[in-house]
C-alpha positions as CSV (number, residue, x, y, z in Angstrom):
1,M,2.2,29.9,1.0
2,L,-0.2,27.3,2.5
3,E,-1.8,26.6,-0.9
4,L,1.7,26.1,-2.3
5,L,2.4,23.5,0.4
6,T,-1.0,21.9,-0.3
7,G,-0.3,21.6,-4.0
8,T,3.3,20.4,-3.4
9,G,2.1,17.7,-1.0
10,L,-0.6,16.4,-3.4
11,A,1.8,16.4,-6.4
12,T,4.4,14.5,-4.3
13,A,1.8,12.0,-3.3
14,A,0.9,11.6,-7.0
15,G,4.5,10.8,-7.8
16,L,4.1,7.8,-5.5
17,N,0.7,6.7,-6.6
18,A,-1.2,8.6,-9.3
19,Y,-4.7,7.9,-8.2
20,I,-4.7,8.2,-4.4
21,P,-4.4,12.1,-4.2
22,L,-7.0,12.6,-6.9
23,L,-9.4,10.2,-5.1
24,V,-8.7,11.9,-1.7
25,I,-9.4,15.3,-3.2
26,G,-12.6,14.2,-4.9
27,M,-14.0,12.3,-1.9
28,L,-13.2,15.0,0.6
29,D,-14.8,17.6,-1.7
30,R,-17.9,15.4,-2.2
31,Y,-18.4,14.1,1.3
32,T,-16.9,16.7,3.6
33,N,-16.2,20.4,4.1
34,L,-12.5,20.0,4.4
35,I,-11.9,21.1,0.8
36,N,-14.0,23.0,-1.8
37,L,-12.7,22.5,-5.3
38,P,-12.7,25.4,-7.7
39,S,-15.2,25.1,-10.5
40,A,-12.5,24.1,-13.0
41,W,-11.8,21.0,-10.9
42,S,-15.2,20.2,-9.5
43,W,-15.5,17.2,-11.9
44,L,-13.0,15.3,-9.7
45,S,-15.8,14.8,-7.1
46,N,-18.3,13.4,-9.7
47,G,-19.4,9.9,-8.7
48,W,-18.4,8.3,-12.0
49,V,-14.9,9.9,-11.8
50,L,-14.5,8.6,-8.3
51,L,-15.5,5.1,-9.4
52,I,-13.0,5.1,-12.3
53,L,-10.2,6.4,-10.0
54,A,-11.1,3.6,-7.5
55,V,-10.9,0.9,-10.2
56,L,-7.6,2.3,-11.5
57,L,-6.2,2.4,-8.0
58,A,-7.2,-1.2,-7.4
59,I,-5.4,-2.3,-10.6
60,E,-2.2,-0.3,-9.6
61,F,-2.4,-1.5,-6.0
62,V,-2.0,-5.1,-7.2
63,A,0.4,-4.5,-10.1
64,D,2.8,-2.5,-8.0
65,K,3.3,-5.3,-5.5
66,V,4.5,-8.0,-8.0
67,P,8.2,-8.0,-8.8
68,V,9.0,-7.3,-12.5
69,V,5.3,-6.3,-13.0
70,D,6.0,-3.3,-10.8
71,S,8.8,-2.1,-13.1
72,V,6.6,-2.5,-16.1
73,N,3.9,-0.5,-14.2
74,D,6.5,2.2,-13.5
75,V,7.2,2.6,-17.2
76,V,3.4,3.0,-17.9
77,Q,3.1,5.4,-15.0
78,T,5.8,7.7,-16.3
79,V,3.1,9.5,-18.2
80,V,0.2,9.0,-15.7
81,R,1.9,10.0,-12.4
82,P,3.2,13.4,-13.6
83,T,-0.1,14.2,-15.3
84,A,-1.9,13.3,-12.0
85,G,0.6,15.4,-10.1
86,G,-0.2,18.4,-12.3
87,M,-3.9,18.0,-11.8
88,A,-3.5,17.4,-8.1
89,F,-1.3,20.5,-7.6
90,A,-3.7,22.7,-9.6
91,A,-6.8,21.4,-8.0
92,G,-5.4,21.4,-4.4
93,S,-3.6,24.8,-4.6
94,G,-6.7,26.5,-6.0
95,S,-9.1,25.1,-3.5
96,E,-10.5,26.5,-0.3
97,T,-9.5,24.2,2.6
98,V,-9.7,24.2,6.4
99,T,-6.4,26.1,6.4
100,V,-6.7,28.2,3.2
101,T,-9.8,30.3,2.9
102,D,-8.6,32.6,0.0
103,P,-6.3,30.7,-2.4
104,S,-4.1,32.8,-4.6
105,A,-5.7,34.0,-7.9
106,L,-2.5,32.9,-9.7
107,W,-3.5,29.3,-9.2
108,T,-7.0,29.8,-10.7
109,Q,-6.4,32.4,-13.4
110,K,-3.2,31.0,-15.0
111,L,-4.1,27.3,-14.8
112,W,-1.0,26.1,-16.7
113,I,1.4,27.4,-14.0
114,P,0.3,25.0,-11.2
115,I,-0.2,22.1,-13.7
116,V,3.5,22.4,-14.8
117,I,4.8,22.8,-11.3
118,G,2.8,19.7,-10.1
119,L,3.9,17.8,-13.2
120,L,7.6,18.4,-12.5
121,I,7.3,17.6,-8.8
122,A,5.5,14.3,-9.5
123,L,7.9,13.4,-12.3
124,T,10.9,13.9,-9.9
125,V,9.3,11.6,-7.3
126,H,8.2,9.0,-9.8
127,S,11.6,8.9,-11.5
128,T,13.3,8.3,-8.1
129,K,10.8,5.6,-7.3
130,A,11.2,4.0,-10.7
131,V,15.0,3.9,-10.4
132,A,15.1,2.7,-6.8
133,R,12.5,-0.1,-7.1
134,P,14.6,-2.5,-9.4
135,V,17.6,-2.0,-7.1
136,M,15.6,-2.9,-4.1
137,N,14.0,-5.9,-5.9
138,A,17.4,-7.2,-7.0
139,A,18.9,-6.8,-3.5
140,T,16.0,-8.6,-1.8
141,L,15.1,-11.1,-4.6
142,G,11.8,-9.5,-5.0
143,V,10.8,-9.5,-1.4
144,A,10.9,-5.7,-1.2
145,A,8.3,-5.1,-3.9
146,P,5.1,-5.6,-1.8
147,V,6.6,-4.1,1.3
148,V,7.9,-0.9,-0.4
149,S,4.7,-0.6,-2.5
150,T,2.6,-0.7,0.6
151,V,4.7,1.9,2.4
152,E,4.5,4.1,-0.7
153,D,0.7,3.7,-0.9
154,G,0.4,4.6,2.8
155,A,2.7,7.6,2.4
156,S,0.7,8.8,-0.6
157,A,-2.6,8.5,1.3
158,S,-1.2,10.2,4.5
159,L,0.5,12.9,2.5
160,S,-2.7,13.7,0.5
161,V,-4.8,14.1,3.7
162,V,-2.0,16.0,5.5
163,A,-1.5,18.4,2.5
164,I,-5.2,19.4,2.8
165,I,-5.6,19.5,6.6
166,I,-2.2,20.4,8.0
167,P,0.0,21.6,5.0
168,F,2.9,22.7,7.3
169,L,3.7,19.0,7.8
170,V,4.4,18.6,4.1
171,V,7.8,20.2,4.8
172,V,8.6,17.4,7.2
173,F,7.7,14.8,4.7
174,L,9.7,16.5,1.9
175,I,12.8,16.5,4.2
176,G,12.3,12.8,4.8
177,L,11.9,12.2,1.1
178,V,15.1,14.0,0.2
179,W,17.0,12.1,2.9
180,W,15.6,8.8,1.4
181,M,16.5,9.8,-2.2
182,M,20.1,10.6,-1.0
183,T,20.3,7.3,0.8
184,V,19.1,5.3,-2.3
185,S,21.6,7.2,-4.5
186,R,24.5,6.5,-2.1
187,R,23.6,2.8,-1.9
188,R,23.5,2.6,-5.7
189,R,27.0,4.2,-5.9
190,Q,28.3,1.8,-3.3
191,R,26.9,-1.2,-5.2
192,R,28.5,0.0,-8.4
193,T,31.8,0.4,-6.6
194,V,31.7,-3.1,-5.1
195,R,30.7,-4.6,-8.5
196,A,33.5,-2.7,-10.3
197,L,36.1,-4.0,-7.7
198,S,34.8,-7.6,-7.9
199,E,35.1,-7.5,-11.7
200,K,38.8,-6.6,-11.5
């Protein structure tokens, strides 16, 4: 159960920012005892991999805060974030952590199962983000882009650490995420209704 929450939290974080959870997993494995990656994913803590992830994170960090560029970035990330989510779910759920000392064999023997689960979770989060961002940018004349992006980055980093150290809190975050998704959807419907009425 806990490994499922760990994987879910990391995949959700990847849906917000592809590189943060992978970087967190790799750095915590390399420099701490908070997580021990299974052999199939030990390459994530390689120094060169961490450097590449850090460079990619820096590029996305800037691109995601510029209106219009952030929407182009979201199109590119439609492939990257779900892929990262699959990797993060599989690596995280198959690892020994401070709360999981014996991860389920399912996550390490049938590697495609956690990868697909993580991919779908990250794709769902990414799709919501990609749809909501242009609406927020239009409503605020682009002012929302850097603010929302910074919040997403902070949420991704926090969720990545929490998923490894206190996976129970992932449930709280997911409830908040569902509430936010419903709020965004409701506002979009309201805007459509107002626009339709104004055109009549």
